[in-house]
C-alpha angles and dihedrals in degrees: 000000000000130000090253093054092045089052095048081241108110090169094058091231114185117237138209120211091205091056106022125191116248107272093018116138099181145304133286123228091275096052096258116145118251112215132197089227133007089239086076092052089054089051090051092048093052089050090050090049091051091051092048092051099041105029102031102032095240108159109156141044095260093054091045093053093046091054100036097044106021120190091235096061103126092207098055144042095232123179105184094192090057090047092050092048091051091051089047092054093046096047100033090235126127113246091241097040113117113248123198105202098161142029119232089259089062094253118140111255101194113022094176093055092043090054090052091045093051091047091051092050091052092048093050093047093051119020140309109283096023111139130191109218107265090226090057091052092049091047091049090050088049091051089052090052092046094049104036112022 
């Protein structure tokens, strides 16, 4: 098992006790959120992705990896170019190819791609072959839609 799996947080999302994610019960020793169910970590990830795309101008895999797993993270040995390449292979999208995940009204533009993207992030964050249950991803995406759209 990995820390992310133990935390019901296969994306290793950081948490903040002053502004906790929905479904978050605390933090681990590295600052990762601990969730009651991984569905809530999917919801949090979709929210993060929306913020990256709309507030920070992230629009491709390379920019995502550089922001989500920066080289200067003191708690990890991140190599954003490797991360982006892994996501590229898993999703069939070039690292510099523009991706439109969301509409301006926060709705998800391409749910099928987003499902693949989320699966690829979880696999990279844990181990090759790791899969988040597709129903959990769909439920987490639905929670995002329910709570933010």
